[in-house]
C-alpha positions, -999 to +999 in steps of 0.1 A: +056-442-107+027-463-094+004-435-100+016-431-136+011-468-142-025-466-128-033-436-150-020-454-181-041-484-173-073-465-168-069-444-199-080-473-222-115-476-208-118-440-198-116-428-234-141-454-246-167-444-221-164-407-225-186-404-255-217-421-242-215-406-207-209-370-218-237-374-244-262-384-218-253-356-195-251-330-222-284-339-237-302-340-204-303-301-204-319-281-232-297-262-255-290-226-243-301-234-207-274-238-180-282-262-152-269-244-121-275-274-099-246-292-115-222-264-106-233-260-070-214-278-043-231-305-023-221-317+011-216-354+020-214-363+057-195-396+063-198-406+099-194-370+111-167-359+086-180-336+058-169-336+022-178-311-005-179-317-042-198-307-073-228-326-084-214-327-119-184-346-105-206-373-091-228-375-122-199-388-142-208-423-130-246-425-131-246-462-123-232-457-088-250-447-056-236-411-054-238-406-092-275-413-094-297-386-079-326-410-075-305-435-055-288-410-032-319-388-024-330-412+003-298-403+022-305-366+020-308-348+054-331-318+047-324-303+081-287-300+076-289-298+038-264-326+033-262-363+024-254-384+054-238-419+054-227-437+085-199-455+066-161-459+069-145-425+066-110-435+055-125-456+027-147-428+014-117-406+009-106-430-018-141-434-031-145-396-036-112-396-054-127-421-078-152-395-090-126-367-090-101-386-110-125-400-135-123-436-126-091-443-105-093-459-071-067-455-045-069-476-013-051-463+018-027-489+031-042-489+066-077-498+053-082-535+053-091-550+018-124-565+030-136-533+046-127-514+014-145-538-008-175-537+014-176-499+010-172-503-028-202-526-029-223-502-008-216-472-030-221-495-061-187-488-076-182-524-084-213-526-106-202-494-125-167-508-131-181-541-144-204-523-169-175-501-180-153-531-186-181-549-206-184-518-227-147-517-234-146-554-242-172-548-270-154-519-286-120-514-303-100-489-284-071-467-296-045-492-285-058-520-308-075-539-281-043-546-262-050-561-228-033-542-200-041-567-174-011-588-166-032-618-155-022-649-174-048-661-199-057-697-194-072-724-217-109-731-213-104-768-216-096-784-183-070-808-196-052-782-217-054-758-187-037-784-165-010-790-191-004-753-196-001-746-159+023-776-155+047-760-180+041-723-174+035-721-136+060-742-116+043-732-083+008-744-094+013-780-083+039-806-072+039-821-106+047-787-122+076-782-098+091-816-107+086-808-144+104-775-140+133-791-122+137-817-149+135-791-176+161-770-158+185-800-156+181-806-194+188-770-201+220-770-179+230-803-196+227-788-231+247-758-221+275-779-206+276-801-237+277-770-259+307-757-241+326-790-234+324-803-270+347-774-280+376-786-257+407-797-277+409-829-258+373-839-267+369-820-300+367-841-332+380-812-353+408-795-333+421-762-344+456-761-360+478-734-373+473-724-409+510-734-418+511-764-395+509-798-411+515-820-381+487-828-357+486-809-325+500-824-294+466-826-276+447-839-307+427-870-300+431-902-320+406-909-348+389-937-328+385-915-297+372-887-319+344-909-333+335-921-298+333-885-284+313-873-314+288-901-309+284-893-272+279-856-279+254-864-306+234-886-283+233-859-256+223-833-281+196-856-294+182-861-259+182-824-251+168-814-285+140-840-282+129-827-249+130-791-261+109-801-291+084-820-270+081-791-246+077-766-274+050-786-292+030-794-260+031-758-249+019-747-283-010-771-283-021-761-248-016-724-253-048-704-252-036-680-278-015-696-306-006-663-324+005-647-291+025-678-283+044-677-316+051-640-312+065-642-277+103-635-276+111-664-253+093-688-276+111-675-306+144-681-287+132-716-279+126-723-315+160-710-325+176-733-299+159-763-314+165-757-351+203-762-352+200-799-343+176-807-371+195-786-396+227-805-388+209-838-396+198-825-430+229-805-442+259-827-452+293-819-437+313-826-468+309-793-487+326-760-475+293-741-477+275-766-454+303-763-429+297-726-426+260-732-422+267-757-394+289-733-377+262-707-377+237-732-364+260-742-336+264-706-326+226-702-325+225-731-300+238-706-274+202-693-274+194-722-251+208-703-222+178-679-225+156-709-215+168-703-180+147-672-179+116-693-174+129-707-142+145-676-128+125-647-114+157-626-113+162-630-150+126-619-154+133-588-135+164-581-155+145-586-188+117-562-177+143-537-166+161-538-199+128-535-218+117-505-197+151-489-201+153-491-239+154-454-244+181-449-218+202-477-234+198-461-268+209-428-254+239-445-238+249-462-271+245-428-289+268-412-264+294-439-268+292-438-306+297-401-307+326-403-282+343-432-301+342-413-334+355-381-319+383-395-298+394-421-324+398-393-349+417-372-324+440-401-314+448-409-350+460-374-358+477-371-324+497-403-330+506-395-366+541-409-367+559-439-382+553-472-365+522-460-347+496-486-339+469-461-348+471-470-385+437-455-393+406-441-377+387-474-378+418-490-362+415-464-334+378-473-328+388-503-307+411-482-285+384-456-280+358-482-270+380-499-244+391-465-231+356-450-228+344-482-210+375-480-187+385-516-198+420-506-211+434-538-226+467-522-233+472-536-268+469-501-282+480-470-263+491-434-272+528-426-268+529-389-276+520-362-251+491-350-271+479-386-276+480-392-238+459-360-233+433-373-258+433-406-239+427-389-206+398-369-220+384-401-236+384-420-203+368-392-184+341-387-210+334-424-210+328-424-172+304-395-175+286-409-205+280-443-188+270-427-155+243-405-168+216-431-177+226-455-149+203-440-122+172-444-144+181-480-152+187-487-115+153-471-106+136-494-131+153-524-117+143-514-081+107-510-092+104-544-109+124-560-081+100-547-054+071-558-076+085-593-078+090-594-040+054-582-036+041-611-058+061-636-038+047-623-005+011-624-017+016-658-033+022-671+002-007-653+019-035-653-007-051-685-020-072-686-051-102-710-054-133-713-075-161-687-076-189-713-077-201-706-042-203-668-046-236-650-050-239-637-086-249-602-075-217-598-056-190-617-074-161-598-059-161-609-023-177-635-001-178-617+033-186-637+063-190-628+099-177-657+121-186-659+157-159-670+180-174-698+201-153-690+231-152-652+233-185-646+215-171-617+195-176-614+158-145-616+136-141-609+099-129-632+073-127-625+036-124-653+011-112-644-024-121-672-049-110-668-085-111-691-115-098-670-144-108-695-170-145-698-158-157-662-163-152-639-192-158-606-173-125-588-166-139-578-132-139-614-120-102-617-125-097-601-092-065-603-072-051-585-042-014-577-041+008-559-017+011-529-040-021-529-060-056-544-063-069-549-099-104-553-112-099-563-148-090-530-165-097-509-134-066-504-112-066-497-075-033-485-062-027-488-025-013-456-012-009-438+021-038-417+035-048-391+009-043-355+019-079-346+012-094-370+036-078-382+067-089-411+088-116-413+113-105-382+132-082-379+161-088-404+188-119-419+172-124-455+162-128-464+126-163-470+114-160-507+108-191-529+102-188-542+138-187-507+153-217-497+131-236-526+144-228-517+180-238-480+173-271-492+158-279-513+188-271-484+212-289-457+192-322-444+205-354-457+188-362-424+171-326-420+157-325-409+121-291-425+114-291-440+080-272-472+076 
């Protein structure tokens, strides 16, 4: 599934760059002449491990080291008729796959991120990805310019950015956490008020029987009704005021106003706010206004969806349902077909005086509760044929519900693991500013630190990102447990690819430290190219 996601992500920029790249390659050879050099295999030696590929495969990316004949010719060994690089072998397996797949990187899990990024810089894949992303940003792709990167867009203004993070990212600061807790308390208070105000003891308009003229035994006195109504009104006013303030502030600070208004959660927030203000405008005397107020009070239940902002579990559930729309539609279709069939069969099987199956629509309810294995017992077949229909209805319902469930569970497991991965990396990876990075290498600031006691060099990689400071998608770089993303290029972490293996049995990986030691121990006339 991860591979499918990566393929879908890379399609957007791969399509947009095909025209220009294919044109340049095709027009470099005269019409009617076949360039046989492009179809001949070339050998690439990476630290003693040889790889073979076609030159046409490498030439897909002319901005990279291997894709440019002028850049790679200085590494050509005429004696062995091969290109020799004393580099990390496990990383090159993924780099070669980048050319073979047309722009998709896969990092083996056992390769450290800093080593992998250093290899990408050496083979100049980072520059190529940056140019491709800039080209895609300046053209309109087939998907209407939809951004596939799930990094959150931030306001450019520093004050608005701080406000936006305070309301949208509870983990961004201590103040944001306090604000999230306060908002959660207000949401819970509004839900409690919504439920408690319907209790007969506290309700100002208790339900009575249609033929009953005397007040109910648990009806409150008029004075108490007015007091309770005032208390509930004040509580609703407090909650609605906070929701209104929160919605307006978030709208002002949002980096994309149209996207903000179209978001489903924001639409639900607006629906949860409107009933209070409608109740202030609409009078309660007329019968029509009472119906409107009842509808508005029902809409207030949308406030419960505000909990989604403060619960990662609800986020996972929402993503699962959204990804399983096709399966849910199929499930509903199965149920509708089954309900119609078995309701019709039960109606004709129970065709006798006094039967509760008065019509086929009356039997719909029985078919629904039977197929879902609820079985309220308010309607049940009494004839032998009707009981047989009921048994078939129950068995069919179990099968119909069980068929799409594995797909839905698989989607839930995928998004749940993704959420766990984000939590783990949120604790281990810190994001800072990119001001101290060298402009030619914006991806990584790689430092070699010398241990003062042991005198052995150790590696440390610092990833500094300020998403609002740079416009290039490449600079919104993050490392996660399951994937690394460079703007619209996706790097999926996988196990060792079958085409490339590690550094060979019993050999040490060709890390920068080992290469430095090999360089020091190599003879003066060594032709090893670093």
